[in-house]
C-alpha positions in Angstrom: 0.1 0.0 0.0 1.0 3.6 -0.4 2.6 4.7 2.8 1.2 8.3 2.7 -2.4 6.6 4.0 -0.4 6.3 7.3 1.4 9.5 6.9 -1.8 11.3 7.3 -2.6 9.7 10.7 0.7 9.0 12.1 0.3 11.0 15.3 -3.2 9.4 16.1 -1.8 6.1 15.2 1.1 6.2 17.6 -0.6 7.8 20.5 -4.2 6.3 20.4 -4.1 3.1 18.1 -0.7 1.6 18.7 1.2 3.1 21.5 2.6 -0.6 22.1 2.0 -4.2 21.4 -1.2 -5.8 23.1 0.1 -8.2 25.9 -0.8 -11.3 23.8 1.3 -9.9 20.7 4.3 -9.5 22.9 3.9 -12.7 24.4 3.9 -14.5 21.3 7.1 -12.8 20.2 8.7 -13.6 23.3 7.6 -17.2 23.2 8.1 -17.9 19.3 11.4 -16.0 18.8 13.2 -16.0 22.2 16.5 -14.4 23.1 19.2 -13.7 20.6 22.0 -11.4 20.0 22.0 -10.8 16.2 20.0 -8.8 13.8 16.4 -8.7 13.7 14.5 -7.2 11.0 11.1 -5.6 12.0 9.3 -5.9 8.8 6.3 -3.2 8.7 7.6 -1.6 12.0 5.4 1.6 12.1 6.5 3.8 15.0 8.4 1.1 16.5 5.8 -0.6 18.7 7.4 -4.1 18.8 11.1 -2.7 19.3 11.0 -2.4 22.8 10.1 -6.2 23.4 12.6 -7.3 20.9 15.4 -5.2 22.3 14.6 -6.6 25.9 15.1 -10.1 24.2 18.5 -9.2 23.2 17.9 -8.4 19.6 19.6 -5.7 17.3 16.3 -4.4 15.9 16.3 -2.8 12.4 12.7 -1.4 11.3 11.3 -1.3 7.8 8.3 0.6 6.8 7.0 2.7 3.6 5.5 5.3 5.8 8.2 8.3 6.3 6.0 9.8 9.0 5.8 6.7 10.9 9.5 6.4 10.7 10.1 9.8 11.9 8.2 8.8 15.2 9.9 5.8 15.4 13.5 7.6 14.9 12.5 10.1 17.4 12.3 7.2 20.0 15.9 6.2 19.0 15.1 3.0 16.8 17.1 2.2 13.7 14.6 2.3 10.7 14.9 2.2 7.0 12.3 3.6 4.4 11.4 0.8 1.9 8.8 -1.2 0.2 8.4 -4.8 1.9 8.7 -6.4 -1.3 12.2 -4.6 -2.5 14.2 -4.7 0.8 17.3 -2.7 0.6 19.6 -5.5 2.2 21.7 -8.2 1.0 21.2 -11.8 1.0 21.3 -13.7 4.3 22.1 -10.4 6.2 19.6 -10.9 9.2 19.5 -13.7 12.1 15.8 -13.1 12.6 12.7 -11.5 11.5 9.3 -10.5 12.9 6.4 -8.9 11.4 3.2 -7.8 13.2 -0.3 -7.0 11.4 1.1 -6.6 8.1 -0.8 -8.9 5.8 -3.6 -6.4 6.1 -1.6 -3.8 4.8 0.6 -5.3 2.1 -1.1 -5.8 -1.4 1.6 -8.3 -2.2 2.1 -10.2 0.9 3.5 -13.2 -0.9 6.5 -11.0 -2.4 7.2 -9.4 1.0 7.5 -12.9 2.6 9.9 -13.9 -0.2 12.1 -10.8 0.2 12.0 -11.6 4.0 13.2 -15.2 3.4 15.9 -13.6 1.1 17.5 -11.6 3.8 17.4 -14.1 6.4 20.3 -16.9 7.2 19.3 -20.3 6.3 17.3 -21.7 9.3 16.8 -18.2 10.9 13.4 -17.8 12.6 10.6 -15.7 11.3 7.9 -14.8 13.5 4.3 -13.2 12.2 1.6 -11.9 14.3 -1.4 -10.6 12.8 -5.4 -10.4 12.4 -7.4 -13.9 12.2 -8.3 -14.2 8.5 -11.3 -16.0 9.5 -12.8 -13.1 11.9 -10.9 -10.0 10.9 -11.9 -8.6 7.4 -14.8 -7.1 5.5 -16.9 -10.2 6.0 -16.7 -10.1 9.9 -18.4 -7.8 12.3 -16.2 -8.1 15.1 -16.3 -4.7 17.1 -13.3 -4.7 19.5 -13.0 -8.4 19.0 -15.7 -8.7 21.7 -18.4 -11.2 21.8 -19.4 -13.5 18.7 -18.5 -12.2 15.1 -21.4 -11.8 12.6 -20.2 -13.0 9.5 -21.3 -11.7 6.3 -20.7 -12.5 2.6 -17.2 -12.1 0.9 -15.0 -14.2 3.0 -13.4 -16.0 0.2 -12.8 -12.7 -1.9 -9.0 -11.8 -1.9 -9.4 -8.1 -2.0 -8.3 -4.6 -0.7 -11.3 -2.8 1.2 -12.0 0.4 3.2 -15.6 0.5 3.9 -18.5 -2.0 4.3 -21.3 -3.4 6.8 -18.5 -4.9 8.8 -16.1 -1.9 9.0 -16.3 0.6 11.9 -16.3 4.3 10.3 -14.1 5.5 13.2 -11.5 2.6 13.0 -8.1 2.2 11.5 -9.5 0.4 8.3 -11.8 3.3 7.4 -8.7 5.5 7.4 -6.2 3.6 5.5 -8.1 0.4 4.1 -6.9 -3.0 4.3 -6.4 -6.3 2.5 -8.2 -9.4 3.3 -6.7 -12.9 2.6 -8.8 -16.1 3.3 -6.9 -18.3 5.8 -6.0 -20.9 3.1 -4.0 -18.4 0.8 -2.7 -16.7 4.0 -1.0 -19.9 5.4 0.0 -20.9 1.9 1.9 -17.8 1.1 4.8 -18.7 3.8 5.7 -22.2 2.2 5.4 -20.7 -0.9 8.0 -18.1 0.1 10.3 -20.6 1.2 9.4 -20.7 4.8 8.6 -24.0 7.0 5.9 -23.6 9.5 6.9 -24.9 12.7 4.2 -23.6 14.8 0.7 -22.0 14.7 -1.6 -20.5 17.3 -4.8 -18.7 17.4 -3.9 -16.4 20.6 -6.1 -16.4 23.4 -4.9 -13.5 25.2 -7.6 -12.5 27.5 -9.6 -15.6 27.0 -11.9 -14.0 24.4 -14.6 -16.5 23.0 -13.3 -16.1 19.6 -9.7 -15.4 18.4 -8.6 -12.3 16.6 -5.1 -12.7 16.3 -2.9 -15.5 14.9 0.8 -16.1 15.4 3.3 -18.4 13.3 6.9 -19.3 13.7 8.6 -20.3 10.6 12.2 -21.2 9.5 14.0 -20.0 6.2 
């Protein structure tokens, strides 16, 4: 997607919508990635919400994002970040010891290409942890406000498409502001092996014990 969509809402995104990772997301990164001392790519880093968790685990974090304004905020926090497209990373082959990405498949139009680039810049057998929206319950087909209660499912689950409005979209939420991409669960999961990753672990995160999950986490290896 065009990073300027996030440029327009950067302060709101950092201060109100995403000041830090949710507890379930941070827990997944800690459990799936673990401690390390090498370079870790944070793909789609935004304003750096994942960086404190990764740095606490010992990793040297390099963030990448397309939004210049989000990166300005991340730099002001002292994070090492680079402006680049996820499908054309400005790094050499096998230049990272690990990688993470949080809630990016709903933003990146060519998610498979971004995964292939991530695989390219990782050492063989290096871990890649992905955390993002549950494709079955997050999208234009699912009215799941605040991820509370039971989602109301609507037509359109199987369509791979970019969206910004519709009966399931909150008019005041992030997706109404910047849009999103929907991938059904099958194409979403298949994108990882297609890019050269081996999926070792997959979880529907429980977090605060909601009746229906809205976040998934995967541990893959190059």
